[in-house]
N, C-alpha and C positions, 0 to 999 in steps of 0.2 A: 893696119891700125889707123883709126880715124883721129884727126886732130880736133874734132868737134868736142866742145865741153859736154860733160854729162850733166843733165839737168835733173834736179830733185825738186819735189814740190815744196813750196814755201809754207811756213806755218805761223800761226799767231797763238799766243798763250797769254792768259791773264794770270798774274802772280797768285792772286787769291784762289784760283782754281787748280793750281799745281799741287801735287801730293806733298805731304810734309814727311821728311825722313830725318833721322839723326845721323850726323856725320861722325866719323870715328873720333873727332876731337870734342864731341859733345854738343856742337852747335846744331840748331834747327836748320835744315836745308830744304829749299823748294827747287828741285831740278826743273828747268824750263825748256831749253832747246838744245839740240845737237845738230852739228853741221858736218856732213861728209866725213865723220870720224876725225875731224881736225880739231874740234873744240866743242865745249859745252858751256851753257849759260845757266847760272843758278843764283838764288838769293840766300844768303846766310843770315841768321838772326840769333842774337844773344840777348836774353832778358837783362834788365838792369841788375848789376852786381854779379852776373854770371861770368865765369872764367873757363875758357876752353882748356882741353888737355894739350900739352905741347906735343907736336908731331913733326915729322918730315915725310915727304912723299917719295915713292920709288920711281914712278914714271910720269907724274902729272906736275905741271907748273901752273901758276895762277896769276891773274891780274884782278885786282879788287878796286872797287870804288865805293866809298861810304855814301849811302843815300839818306840815312837818318841816324839819330842817336850819337853817342860819343864813347870813346874808350881809348885803349892803347893796344899796339901790336909790338911784340918782341920778335926779332929775327936774328939768327946766327948762321953764318956761312963762311967756311974757310978761314976761321980765326977772326972774322969781323962780327961784331955784335952790336945791335942797337935797339932802342925802344922809341917808337914814334907815336904821336897823338893821332887818333882817328876822329874825324869830324866830317859832316857832310861836305862833299867835294874833294876829300882826300883820296888819292889813288896811289896804290902800292903794288909792288911786284913780289911774288913768292917764287923765285927761280927753283928749278929742279934741285932737290937735295937740301934745301934750306930748312933748318929747324925753325918752327914758329909757334907762337901762342898769342891769343888775344883775349881781351876782356872788355866788358861793357861797364861804363861808369855806373856806380850804385845810385848816385844822385842825379843821373842824367835825365833828359827829357824823353823817356821811353826807351824801347829796345834799340840796340845797335843793329842796323840793317846794312848789309854789304851786298852789292851786285858783283858777281865774279864770273870770269871766263876761265875755264879749265882747258889746258892744252896738253895732251889730247883729252878727250872727254873722260870723266871719272870711269874707271874700269869696273867698278862694282865688286871688287874682291876685298877680302878681309886683310890682305897683306899689303895693300897700297899705302896705308898710313902707318909709319913706324913710330912707336912711342919714343919721346925724347925728354930730357930734363929741361924744364923751363923755369922762369923766375918766380912764378906764382903758383899757389895751390889751386888746382882745378876744382870746380864745383860739379856736381852731377856725377854720372856714372864713371 
């Protein structure tokens, strides 16, 4: 067995050229890149006033950074619960099994945009996101 690293072609993607899908929590998602089955990069968008459905993930954990807009994120894990403000520059973690819900300010300056890394990449199954009870009434589906 060789100790040489396996090389994969590098990629470049423009966010505006990425396909738009709807996440199980109701957010708009633009999947961007995958790397060796270790992680994926995507952009999540909530329109002003939109509220996601509360969910937890079965196998995926996430790191988020807000790039535009503003809102709030609620998280609950092992008896700990908190709500934090989301604004450009804010970075948050969604560890495995954490219940979470987020919303965009209705009077904000445009949609809430979040660049996120998922580890491992999103598996594309209907059972990855489990419905949870969150603090806000979800909008949309």
